C-alpha positions in Angstrom: 0.0 0.0 0.0 1.2 3.5 -0.9 0.2 6.3 1.4 0.6 10.0 0.5 0.2 12.8 3.0 -1.6 15.5 1.1 -1.1 18.1 3.8 -2.9 18.9 7.1 -4.9 15.7 7.9 -5.5 14.6 4.3 -4.3 11.2 3.2 -4.5 9.1 0.0 -4.2 5.3 0.3 -3.4 3.5 -2.9 -3.6 -0.3 -3.2 -6.3 -2.5 -4.7 -8.6 0.5 -4.1 -8.0 4.3 -3.8 -9.1 5.7 -0.4 -9.0 9.3 0.7 -9.2 10.3 4.3 -10.2 13.9 5.4 -9.5 15.5 2.0 -9.3 19.1 3.0 -7.6 20.5 -0.2 -9.4 23.6 -1.4 -8.4 26.4 1.0 -5.6 24.4 2.4 -2.4 26.4 2.0 -0.2 23.3 2.3 -2.3 21.0 0.0 -0.1 19.1 -2.4 -3.1 18.1 -4.7 -6.0 20.0 -6.0 -9.4 18.5 -5.5 -10.3 19.2 -9.2 -7.4 17.1 -10.3 -8.6 13.9 -8.6 -10.0 11.5 -11.2 -10.1 8.3 -9.2 -11.4 7.4 -5.8 -13.3 4.4 -4.5 -13.8 5.4 -0.9 -13.7 8.7 1.0 -13.6 8.5 4.8 -14.3 11.5 7.0 -13.4 11.8 10.7 -15.8 14.7 11.5 -17.5 17.6 9.9 -15.1 20.5 10.7 -14.2 22.2 7.5 -10.5 21.3 7.7 -11.5 17.6 7.7 -14.7 17.3 5.7 -13.1 19.5 3.1 -13.8 18.4 -0.5 -15.2 15.0 0.5 -18.7 15.5 -1.1 -17.3 17.0 -4.3 -14.7 14.2 -4.7 -17.5 11.6 -4.3 -19.8 13.4 -6.7 -17.0 13.6 -9.4 -15.6 10.1 -9.0 -18.6 8.0 -7.8 -16.7 7.1 -4.6 -18.6 6.1 -1.5 -18.4 8.4 1.5 -18.0 6.7 4.9 -18.7 8.7 8.0 -20.7 9.0 11.1 -24.4 8.5 10.5 -25.4 12.2 10.5 -22.6 13.2 8.1 -23.7 10.4 5.8 -27.3 11.6 5.8 -26.1 15.1 4.9 -24.1 13.6 2.0 -27.1 11.6 0.8 -29.1 14.8 0.6 -26.5 16.0 -2.0 -26.8 12.8 -4.0 -23.6 11.4 -2.6 -23.4 7.6 -2.2 -22.7 7.1 1.5 -22.4 4.6 4.3 -23.3 5.9 7.7 -22.0 4.2 10.8 -21.2 4.7 14.5 -18.1 4.5 16.6 -17.2 0.9 17.2 -18.7 -0.2 13.9 -17.1 -1.6 10.8 -18.3 -1.5 7.2 -16.9 -3.1 4.1 -16.9 -0.9 1.0 -15.4 -2.2 -2.3 -13.4 -4.8 -0.3 -12.0 -2.2 2.2 -12.9 -2.6 5.9 -13.4 0.8 7.6 -14.0 1.2 11.3 -14.6 4.3 13.4 -13.0 4.5 16.8 -13.2 7.0 19.7 -11.6 10.4 19.4 -11.9 13.2 22.0 -12.9 16.3 19.9 -15.9 18.4 19.2 -18.0 18.2 16.0 -21.4 19.4 14.7 -23.1 16.6 12.9 -22.9 13.5 15.1 -21.8 15.6 18.1 -18.3 14.0 18.2 -15.3 13.3 16.1 -14.0 9.8 15.3 -10.7 8.1 14.6 -10.5 6.0 11.5 -9.2 2.5 10.9 -8.7 1.3 7.3 -7.8 -2.3 6.6 -6.9 -3.0 3.0 -4.6 -5.5 1.2 -3.5 -7.1 4.5 -2.4 -3.8 6.0 -4.1 -1.6 8.7 -3.9 2.2 9.0 -5.0 4.2 12.0 -5.8 7.9 11.3 -6.5 9.6 14.6 -8.4 12.5 13.2 -8.5 15.3 15.7 -8.2 13.9 19.2 -6.7 14.6 22.6 -4.8 11.8 24.3 -7.0 9.1 25.6 -6.6 5.7 27.1 -8.8 4.3 24.4 -5.7 4.3 22.3 -4.5 1.3 24.2 -7.6 -0.6 23.2 -7.3 0.6 19.6 -3.8 -0.8 19.4 -4.8 -4.1 21.0 -8.0 -4.7 19.0 -7.0 -3.4 15.5 -3.2 -3.8 15.6 -2.4 -1.0 13.1 0.7 -1.2 11.0 1.0 2.6 11.0 -0.6 5.5 12.8 -1.1 9.1 11.6 -1.3 11.3 14.7 -2.1 15.0 15.0 0.5 17.1 17.0 -0.6 20.7 16.7 -1.1 21.1 20.4 -4.0 23.5 20.2 -6.9 21.6 18.8 -5.4 18.1 19.6 -2.3 16.6 21.1 1.0 18.3 21.8 4.1 16.4 20.6 4.6 15.1 24.2 1.0 13.7 24.4 1.2 12.3 20.9 4.4 10.5 22.0 2.5 8.9 24.9 -0.2 7.9 22.3 2.5 6.0 20.4 3.4 4.2 23.7 -0.3 3.2 24.3 -0.9 2.1 20.7 2.4 0.1 20.5 2.4 0.8 16.8 5.6 0.1 14.8 5.4 3.1 12.5 4.0 6.6 12.9 3.7 9.9 11.0 2.9 13.2 12.6 0.1 15.3 10.9 -2.1 18.3 11.5 0.6 20.9 12.2 2.0 24.1 10.6 -0.9 24.5 8.1 -1.9 27.8 9.8 0.1 30.1 12.1 -2.0 29.1 15.2 -1.1 25.4 14.9 2.7 25.6 14.7 4.3 22.6 16.2 7.6 20.6 16.0 7.7 17.2 14.4 11.3 16.9 15.4 10.3 17.2 19.1 7.8 14.4 18.5 10.6 12.2 17.0 12.8 12.9 20.0 10.1 12.1 22.5 9.0 8.8 20.7 12.6 7.6 20.7 13.0 3.9 20.0 9.3 3.0 20.7 8.4 3.4 17.0 9.8 4.4 13.6 8.7 8.0 13.0 8.6 9.3 9.4 8.3 13.1 8.9 6.7 13.7 5.6 6.4 16.9 3.6 3.0 17.5 1.9 3.0 15.3 -1.2 5.4 12.8 0.4 4.6 9.1 0.3 5.6 5.9 2.0 5.0 2.2 1.4 3.7 -0.3 4.0 
């Protein structure tokens, strides 16, 4: 599986299917891809309805025919715009085009659905954990135990989610072998240090600092 960080919290997963997570591209000063340039998507997963996560999700689905997967209330809003959608709740799993998508707890506000969610994507024998926007929570220990992600993408901005210190503790709880920091330096008020995160994680996990548009293989 090839995973590209598109900037902020947006990811593109490419394997047997193409999956986008939280594709905030339009209006994102760090975006490495324009929404209008996306021609293929099978699934779009959204952690919550804040604009910097919901982003271009509906438009991408309308253009490509992709299925939107999100909390039930977000899926209902998508369906009103003629977007094919799968609604679900935290703790649930749906299979879309052969991809298993689960929503897990996240500590963060939201409008539709009243809460944010973390995202687990299992495809081609690999499992990806995208924490969305969340504070540190002991739920991460259970996420690591029950889903055993191969890689985690953790927010580190320290204002709307975890500081690097708390994100490093999340790595310890998850016991995840690889991790990538996201959701920092997009705007002036969320400046953070990925190198501090690397130093604090130490030998507990392999940390990769990506630039927007950078990719890795798992």
